[in-house]
C-alpha positions as CSV (number, residue, x, y, z in Angstrom):
1,X,-4.3,-24.6,41.8
2,X,-1.2,-22.9,43.3
3,X,1.1,-24.7,46.0
4,X,3.6,-22.8,47.9
5,X,5.5,-24.4,50.8
6,X,8.8,-23.8,52.4
7,X,11.3,-26.6,52.3
8,X,12.9,-27.5,55.7
9,X,15.4,-25.0,57.8
10,X,18.4,-27.7,57.6
11,X,17.9,-27.9,53.5
12,X,18.3,-25.9,50.7
13,X,15.9,-24.6,48.5
14,X,16.6,-26.6,45.3
15,X,17.1,-29.6,47.5
16,X,13.6,-29.7,48.6
17,X,12.0,-33.3,46.9
18,X,8.7,-31.9,46.9
19,X,9.5,-29.4,44.6
20,X,11.3,-31.9,42.0
21,X,8.7,-34.2,41.9
22,X,5.9,-32.1,41.3
23,X,7.5,-30.1,38.6
24,X,8.1,-33.6,37.3
25,X,4.4,-34.3,37.3
26,X,2.9,-31.0,35.8
27,X,5.5,-31.6,32.8
28,X,4.0,-35.3,32.4
29,X,0.8,-34.0,32.8
30,X,1.1,-31.1,30.3
31,X,3.5,-33.3,27.9
32,X,0.9,-36.3,27.9
33,X,-2.4,-33.4,27.3
34,X,-0.6,-32.0,24.0
35,X,0.0,-35.3,22.7
36,X,-3.9,-37.2,23.1
37,X,-5.5,-33.4,22.1
38,X,-3.1,-32.3,19.3
39,X,-3.8,-35.8,18.1
40,X,-7.1,-35.7,18.0
41,X,-8.3,-32.4,15.6
42,X,-7.2,-30.0,13.8
43,X,-8.4,-26.7,14.3
44,X,-7.5,-24.6,11.4
45,X,-7.9,-24.8,7.5
46,X,-4.3,-24.9,6.1
47,X,-3.9,-21.4,3.8
48,X,-3.8,-22.1,0.0
49,X,-4.0,-19.2,-2.6
50,X,-7.1,-19.2,-4.5
51,X,-6.4,-20.2,-8.1
52,X,-7.3,-17.3,-10.9
53,X,-7.5,-18.1,-14.1
54,X,-5.2,-16.6,-16.2
55,X,-4.3,-16.1,-19.8
56,X,-1.4,-17.4,-21.5
57,X,-1.1,-14.1,-23.3
58,X,-1.7,-10.7,-23.8
59,X,-3.3,-9.9,-27.2
60,X,-0.3,-7.9,-28.0
61,X,-0.8,-6.4,-31.6
62,X,2.1,-5.0,-33.4
63,X,4.1,-3.3,-32.9
64,X,4.3,-5.0,-29.4
65,X,6.0,-7.6,-28.3
66,X,6.0,-10.0,-24.9
67,X,9.2,-10.4,-22.7
68,X,9.7,-12.5,-20.1
69,X,10.1,-10.6,-16.5
70,X,12.2,-11.4,-13.6
71,X,9.4,-11.6,-10.4
72,X,12.3,-10.3,-8.3
73,X,13.7,-7.6,-10.0
74,X,13.4,-3.9,-7.9
75,X,11.0,-1.9,-9.7
76,X,12.7,1.5,-8.5
77,X,12.8,5.0,-10.4
78,X,10.9,4.0,-13.1
79,X,10.1,8.2,-13.8
80,X,13.9,8.3,-14.8
81,X,12.9,6.3,-18.1
82,X,11.1,9.6,-19.3
83,X,14.4,11.4,-19.1
84,X,12.8,14.8,-17.0
85,X,14.8,16.3,-14.8
86,X,12.0,18.3,-13.4
87,X,10.0,15.3,-13.4
88,X,12.7,13.7,-11.2
89,X,12.9,16.3,-9.4
90,X,9.4,16.9,-8.3
91,X,8.9,13.0,-8.0
92,X,12.1,12.9,-5.2
93,X,9.7,15.6,-3.2
94,X,6.9,14.0,-3.3
95,X,8.4,10.7,-1.8
96,X,10.1,12.7,0.8
97,X,7.5,15.5,1.3
98,X,4.0,13.8,0.9
99,X,1.8,13.8,3.6
100,X,0.1,10.1,2.2
101,X,3.4,8.1,2.1
102,X,4.0,9.5,5.5
103,X,0.9,8.3,6.7
104,X,1.4,4.7,4.9
105,X,5.0,4.5,6.5
106,X,3.5,5.2,10.2
107,X,1.1,2.0,9.2
108,X,3.5,0.0,8.5
109,X,5.8,0.7,11.6
110,X,2.6,-0.3,13.3
111,X,2.1,-3.6,12.0
112,X,6.1,-4.6,12.5
113,X,5.7,-3.7,16.0
114,X,2.4,-5.6,16.4
115,X,4.6,-8.2,15.0
116,X,7.0,-7.9,17.6
117,X,4.3,-8.0,20.4
118,X,1.9,-11.2,19.1
119,X,5.9,-13.1,18.8
120,X,6.7,-12.0,22.5
121,X,3.8,-14.9,23.2
122,X,6.1,-17.5,22.2
123,X,8.2,-17.0,24.8
124,X,7.4,-17.2,28.8
125,X,7.0,-13.6,30.6
126,X,9.4,-13.0,33.7
127,X,8.6,-10.5,36.3
128,X,10.4,-9.6,39.7
129,X,7.9,-8.5,42.4
130,X,9.0,-7.0,46.1
131,X,6.7,-6.6,48.8
132,X,7.5,-4.6,51.8
133,X,4.6,-4.6,54.8
134,X,4.3,-4.2,58.6
135,X,1.4,-6.2,59.3
136,X,-1.3,-6.2,62.2
137,X,-2.4,-9.8,62.8
138,X,-6.2,-10.0,64.1
139,X,-6.4,-11.5,67.6
140,X,-10.0,-12.5,66.5
141,X,-8.9,-14.5,63.2
142,X,-10.1,-17.9,63.3
143,X,-8.6,-20.1,65.3
144,X,-5.7,-22.9,64.1
145,X,-5.6,-24.8,67.4
146,X,-8.5,-24.9,70.0
147,X,-5.9,-25.3,72.7
148,X,-3.8,-21.9,72.5
149,X,-5.8,-18.7,71.7
150,X,-4.5,-16.3,69.4
151,X,-3.4,-13.2,70.0
152,X,-2.8,-9.8,68.1
153,X,0.9,-9.0,67.1
154,X,2.6,-7.1,64.3
155,X,5.4,-8.3,62.2
156,X,7.0,-7.1,59.0
157,X,7.1,-9.0,55.5
158,X,9.2,-8.8,53.5
159,X,9.1,-10.8,49.6
160,X,11.1,-10.6,46.7
161,X,9.6,-13.0,43.9
162,X,10.4,-14.2,40.3
163,X,7.5,-15.3,38.4
164,X,7.2,-16.8,34.9
165,X,4.1,-17.0,32.9
166,X,3.3,-19.1,30.2
167,X,0.6,-20.3,27.7
168,X,0.8,-23.8,26.7
169,X,0.0,-23.4,22.5
170,X,-1.6,-26.5,22.5
171,X,-4.5,-26.0,19.7
172,X,-2.2,-23.0,18.0
173,X,-4.5,-20.5,19.1
174,X,-0.8,-18.3,19.5
175,X,0.5,-20.0,16.5
176,X,-2.9,-18.3,14.7
177,X,-2.9,-15.1,16.1
178,X,1.6,-14.6,15.0
179,X,0.4,-16.0,11.7
180,X,-2.5,-13.3,10.6
181,X,-0.1,-11.0,12.3
182,X,2.8,-11.2,10.2
183,X,0.3,-11.6,7.5
184,X,-1.3,-8.4,8.0
185,X,2.2,-6.9,8.4
186,X,3.1,-8.3,5.3
187,X,-0.1,-6.6,3.4
188,X,0.7,-2.9,5.1
189,X,3.9,-3.6,3.6
190,X,2.1,-4.1,-0.1
191,X,-0.2,-1.2,1.0
192,X,3.1,0.6,1.8
193,X,4.3,0.1,-2.0
194,X,1.2,0.8,-3.7
195,X,0.4,4.3,-2.0
196,X,4.0,4.6,-3.4
197,X,3.6,3.4,-6.9
198,X,0.1,5.8,-7.3
199,X,1.9,8.3,-5.6
200,X,4.7,8.7,-8.2
201,X,2.2,7.7,-11.3
202,X,-0.1,10.2,-9.8
203,X,2.3,13.0,-9.7
204,X,3.7,11.9,-13.4
205,X,0.5,12.0,-14.3
206,X,-0.7,15.3,-13.2
207,X,3.1,16.4,-14.7
208,X,2.5,15.2,-18.5
209,X,-1.1,16.3,-18.6
210,X,0.0,20.2,-17.4
211,X,2.9,19.6,-20.3
212,X,0.8,18.5,-22.8
213,X,-1.5,21.7,-22.3
214,X,2.0,23.6,-22.4
215,X,3.0,22.0,-25.8
216,X,-1.2,22.9,-27.0
217,X,-0.5,26.5,-25.5
218,X,2.1,27.3,-27.5
219,X,0.5,25.5,-30.7
220,X,-2.3,27.9,-30.0
221,X,0.1,31.0,-29.9
222,X,2.0,30.4,-32.7
223,X,-1.4,30.0,-34.7
224,X,-2.1,33.5,-33.0
225,X,0.9,34.7,-34.4
226,X,0.2,33.7,-37.8
227,X,-3.7,34.8,-37.5
228,X,-2.7,38.0,-36.6
229,X,-0.2,38.5,-39.6
230,X,-3.2,37.2,-42.1
231,X,-5.0,40.0,-40.2
232,X,-2.6,42.6,-41.1
233,X,-2.5,41.3,-44.5
234,X,-6.4,41.7,-45.1
235,X,-6.1,44.6,-43.3
236,X,-3.3,46.4,-46.1
237,X,-5.7,44.6,-48.7
238,X,-8.7,46.7,-47.5
239,X,-7.0,50.2,-47.4
240,X,-5.8,49.5,-51.1
241,X,-9.8,48.2,-51.6
242,X,-8.7,44.4,-52.7
243,X,-10.5,43.4,-49.8
244,X,-13.6,43.8,-47.6
245,X,-14.5,44.7,-43.9
246,X,-15.9,41.3,-44.0
247,X,-12.8,39.8,-44.4
248,X,-11.0,41.7,-41.7
249,X,-14.1,41.1,-39.4
250,X,-13.7,37.3,-40.1
251,X,-9.8,37.6,-39.5
252,X,-10.8,39.4,-36.2
253,X,-13.0,36.5,-35.2
254,X,-10.7,34.0,-35.6
255,X,-8.1,35.5,-32.9
256,X,-10.5,36.3,-30.5
257,X,-11.8,32.6,-30.1
258,X,-8.3,31.6,-30.7
259,X,-7.5,34.0,-27.3
260,X,-10.6,32.1,-25.7
261,X,-8.9,28.9,-26.0
262,X,-5.2,30.0,-24.5
263,X,-7.4,31.1,-21.6
264,X,-9.5,27.8,-21.3
265,X,-6.3,26.0,-21.3
266,X,-4.4,28.5,-18.9
267,X,-7.2,27.4,-16.1
268,X,-6.7,23.8,-16.8
269,X,-3.2,24.3,-16.5
270,X,-3.5,25.7,-12.9
271,X,-5.2,23.1,-11.6
272,X,-2.9,20.2,-12.6
273,X,-0.1,22.6,-11.5
274,X,-2.2,22.7,-7.6
275,X,-2.3,18.8,-7.8
276,X,1.4,18.5,-8.6
277,X,1.7,21.0,-5.2
278,X,-0.4,19.0,-3.1
279,X,1.7,15.8,-4.0
280,X,4.9,17.2,-3.1
281,X,3.4,18.1,0.2
282,X,4.2,21.9,-1.1
283,X,1.2,24.9,-0.7
284,X,-0.3,25.6,-3.8
285,X,-0.1,29.4,-3.7
286,X,3.5,28.8,-3.1
287,X,4.3,26.4,-6.0
288,X,4.8,27.0,-9.8
289,X,6.3,25.5,-12.8
290,X,7.8,27.0,-15.6
291,X,6.1,26.6,-19.5
292,X,7.8,24.3,-20.9
293,X,6.7,22.8,-24.8
294,X,9.0,20.4,-25.8
295,X,8.0,17.4,-27.0
296,X,10.0,14.2,-25.4
297,X,9.3,10.9,-26.8
298,X,8.0,8.1,-24.4
299,X,9.7,5.3,-23.2
300,X,10.1,2.0,-24.9
301,X,8.1,-0.7,-22.6
302,X,8.4,-4.4,-23.2
303,X,5.8,-6.5,-22.1
304,X,5.8,-10.2,-19.7
305,X,3.5,-12.9,-19.4
306,X,0.0,-12.2,-17.2
307,X,1.4,-14.2,-14.0
308,X,4.6,-12.3,-14.0
309,X,2.8,-8.9,-14.2
310,X,0.3,-9.7,-11.5
311,X,3.1,-10.9,-9.1
312,X,4.2,-7.5,-9.6
313,X,1.8,-5.7,-8.4
314,X,1.8,-4.3,-4.7
315,X,-2.4,-4.4,-4.5
316,X,-2.3,-7.7,-6.0
317,X,0.2,-9.1,-3.1
318,X,-1.9,-7.2,-1.1
319,X,-4.9,-8.7,-1.8
320,X,-2.8,-11.9,-1.4
321,X,-2.0,-11.4,2.0
322,X,-5.4,-10.2,3.2
323,X,-6.6,-13.6,2.4
324,X,-3.8,-15.5,4.5
325,X,-4.5,-12.8,7.4
326,X,-8.2,-13.5,7.2
327,X,-7.5,-17.2,7.2
328,X,-5.4,-17.3,10.5
329,X,-8.7,-15.8,11.9
330,X,-10.4,-19.2,11.3
331,X,-7.9,-20.8,13.2
332,X,-7.8,-18.2,16.2
333,X,-12.0,-18.7,16.3
334,X,-12.2,-22.3,16.2
335,X,-9.3,-22.7,19.2
336,X,-11.9,-20.7,21.0
337,X,-13.7,-23.7,21.6
338,X,-10.9,-25.9,23.7
339,X,-9.0,-25.1,26.9
340,X,-6.3,-22.9,27.2
341,X,-3.1,-23.6,29.5
342,X,-1.1,-21.4,31.6
343,X,2.0,-22.6,33.9
344,X,3.1,-20.5,36.1
345,X,6.4,-21.5,38.4
346,X,8.0,-18.6,40.8
347,X,10.7,-18.6,43.2
348,X,11.2,-16.0,45.6
349,X,12.2,-15.2,49.5
350,X,9.9,-14.3,52.5
351,X,10.6,-13.3,55.8
352,X,9.9,-11.1,58.9
353,X,13.5,-9.5,59.0
354,X,15.4,-8.1,55.4
355,X,18.1,-9.4,57.5
356,X,17.4,-13.2,56.8
357,X,15.1,-12.8,53.9
358,X,18.1,-14.3,51.4
359,X,18.4,-17.3,54.0
360,X,18.2,-20.7,52.6
361,X,15.1,-21.3,55.1
362,X,13.3,-18.1,53.7
363,X,13.2,-19.6,50.2
364,X,9.6,-19.9,48.6
365,X,8.1,-21.4,45.5
366,X,5.4,-22.8,43.5
367,X,4.1,-24.3,40.8
368,X,1.0,-24.7,38.9
369,X,-1.0,-25.1,35.6
370,X,-4.2,-23.1,34.9
371,X,-6.7,-24.4,32.5
372,X,-9.8,-22.2,31.4
373,X,-12.2,-24.2,29.1
374,X,-15.4,-22.6,27.9
375,X,-18.9,-24.4,28.1
376,X,-21.7,-22.5,27.7
377,X,-21.4,-19.1,25.6
378,X,-24.9,-19.0,24.2
379,X,-23.6,-19.4,20.3
380,X,-20.8,-16.4,20.8
381,X,-17.8,-18.8,20.0
382,X,-19.7,-20.6,16.4
383,X,-20.7,-17.2,15.7
384,X,-17.0,-15.7,15.8
385,X,-16.2,-18.8,13.7
386,X,-19.1,-18.5,11.3
387,X,-18.1,-14.5,10.9
388,X,-14.5,-15.7,10.4
389,X,-15.0,-17.8,7.6
390,X,-17.3,-14.9,5.8
391,X,-14.3,-12.6,6.3
392,X,-12.0,-15.1,4.5
393,X,-14.9,-15.7,1.8
394,X,-14.9,-11.6,1.5
395,X,-10.8,-11.5,0.9
396,X,-11.5,-14.3,-1.7
397,X,-13.6,-12.9,-3.6
398,X,-11.5,-9.4,-3.8
399,X,-8.5,-10.9,-4.5
400,X,-10.1,-12.2,-7.4
401,X,-11.7,-9.4,-8.9
402,X,-8.1,-7.5,-7.8
403,X,-6.7,-9.5,-10.0
404,X,-8.9,-9.2,-13.2
405,X,-8.7,-5.5,-12.6
406,X,-5.1,-6.0,-13.5
407,X,-5.1,-7.9,-16.0
408,X,-8.3,-5.9,-17.7
409,X,-5.7,-2.7,-17.1
410,X,-2.9,-3.9,-18.6
411,X,-4.4,-5.3,-21.8
412,X,-5.8,-1.7,-21.7
413,X,-2.8,0.0,-21.8
414,X,-1.0,-2.6,-24.4
415,X,-3.8,-2.4,-27.0
416,X,-4.4,1.5,-25.8
417,X,-0.6,2.3,-26.5
418,X,-0.5,0.7,-30.3
419,X,-3.5,2.8,-31.0
420,X,-2.2,5.8,-30.5
421,X,1.1,5.2,-31.7
422,X,-1.1,5.2,-34.8
423,X,-3.1,7.7,-34.3
424,X,0.2,10.1,-33.5
425,X,1.6,9.3,-37.1
426,X,-1.3,9.8,-38.9
427,X,-1.6,13.2,-37.1
428,X,1.8,14.1,-38.2
429,X,0.7,13.2,-42.1
430,X,-2.6,15.5,-40.9
431,X,-0.7,18.6,-40.1
432,X,1.3,18.1,-43.5
433,X,-1.8,17.9,-45.5
434,X,-3.8,20.6,-43.6
435,X,-0.1,23.3,-44.2
436,X,-0.3,22.7,-48.0
437,X,-4.1,23.1,-47.8
438,X,-3.1,26.6,-46.4
439,X,-0.7,27.9,-48.6
440,X,-3.4,26.7,-51.2
441,X,-5.9,29.0,-50.4
442,X,-3.6,31.7,-49.4
443,X,-2.4,32.1,-52.5
444,X,-5.9,31.6,-54.1
445,X,-7.0,34.1,-52.1
446,X,-4.4,36.9,-53.1
447,X,-4.6,35.8,-56.6
448,X,-8.4,37.1,-56.2
449,X,-9.7,33.6,-56.9
450,X,-11.3,32.7,-53.5
451,X,-12.6,33.8,-50.2
452,X,-11.0,34.4,-47.2
453,X,-13.3,32.2,-45.8
454,X,-10.9,29.4,-47.2
455,X,-8.3,30.7,-45.5
456,X,-10.3,31.2,-42.2
457,X,-11.3,26.9,-42.7
458,X,-7.9,26.1,-43.5
459,X,-6.2,28.1,-41.0
460,X,-8.7,26.4,-38.1
461,X,-8.0,22.8,-39.8
462,X,-3.9,23.4,-39.5
463,X,-4.9,24.5,-35.6
464,X,-6.9,21.8,-35.0
465,X,-4.5,19.0,-36.9
466,X,-1.8,20.7,-34.4
467,X,-3.6,20.4,-31.3
468,X,-4.6,17.0,-32.1
469,X,-1.1,15.7,-32.4
470,X,0.0,17.7,-28.9
471,X,-3.0,16.0,-27.3
472,X,-1.6,12.5,-29.1
473,X,1.8,13.2,-27.9
474,X,0.2,13.7,-24.2
475,X,-1.9,10.9,-23.9
476,X,1.3,8.3,-25.3
477,X,2.9,9.3,-22.2
478,X,0.2,9.1,-20.0
479,X,-0.3,5.3,-21.4
480,X,3.1,4.7,-21.0
481,X,2.6,5.6,-17.3
482,X,-0.7,4.5,-17.1
483,X,1.1,1.0,-17.9
484,X,4.2,1.5,-15.4
485,X,1.4,1.4,-12.7
486,X,-0.3,-1.4,-14.6
487,X,3.0,-3.5,-14.1
488,X,3.8,-2.7,-11.1
489,X,6.3,-0.2,-10.8
490,X,10.1,-0.3,-13.5
491,X,10.6,-3.2,-15.9
492,X,13.8,-2.9,-14.8
493,X,15.3,-6.9,-15.6
494,X,12.9,-7.7,-18.5
495,X,14.4,-8.5,-21.3
496,X,13.3,-6.0,-24.4
497,X,12.1,-8.5,-27.0
498,X,10.3,-6.5,-28.8
499,X,9.3,-2.4,-28.2
500,X,6.9,0.6,-29.1
């Protein structure tokens, strides 16, 4: 209950004994309540990150080896390790112009603003109010002195008052709210890093798919050139009577089939080109990439132990911070069962004349403590606690799912990379073998001891081997990007004990 009184006309405001007596009594009351209530119960569960079973090491397959990364190492521009200036420029543009990253950055700014807002609850709120009014007092108001009648009067009223409001956080509601908001902000920061990682890896994936198609189209174009020379050779032999019309028709059919495959690949290339345009924030009709058939080797990637890898991944960090925020919500829901204390002192001046407004007799003050204790809510508060606990259980299950997925992705990347390296080496051997078969088939056909079908079969076999090698090269680059995503970013700071 608020109390307001004026000091004696002959004493200064702050020398009023009643002011200091009331202040001391209120302070003792609040301190006593805090000690007794806080010592009697604990309202919120302490947050502890759930344990997840982690393997000692990955199933490393030669030539992979383990290394020990630094958890605090920056995860900087991993794409520069591929040594492709075009990729560097595209990713730089995506980081500056991507609407997805801009939206994630805006959400991060919002979460930081919420932290600043919640932090303000730890401090008193100070307000200044003024009131200027001319009032007419009713003559028919209730009598305060039965010996003298009331009169209707008109008087001015000038008030300047400084008020302070502060909620004593005896049961941790404010502290839990701030803890939850901070955890949510950290989760948003991890989500931003995850969005940035996904943006760059998605762009690199689309880019290397496009470049793999460029290499494959180059293989087809070189095969078409070879096939056209063969068609000319067969046509000349037919004119000399050494070849049949069937040989010419087979050679032409092979060229037509290869041209069809080129058109199919060009359509696929345009789709990846449009995807890159969108990821860089560029309208697809205004974007184009020139063909480039060079074959750059994938970078060397060291592998660290699982616990180190998981701490680097922003999606794992986001899931862990979500658990912390959900745990804080349980404390907030439990604190609602207990009373809230709000202390609201105020000081100021009130006078019927502006000239005497700031004189000592015009001083006013008040000191009060309000208490609000829920008595009956028909189960609403307990339902809120149950809801918060279920939300926490959900975040725990989601955290474990994210961790298991992370381990799966790293394991898939390690084993897949080793398998692709072996396959690519074997594909080079297959190209050499197919080239020798084509030379032999051509020689036998020219000598008249084989049909042109043998030449066509050998040409098709060589084309398939070269296309397979180009596809494997692209997959090796893609698996490197996949591992970057699985590792949570660049591997700067790792000591490469062994590499691919």
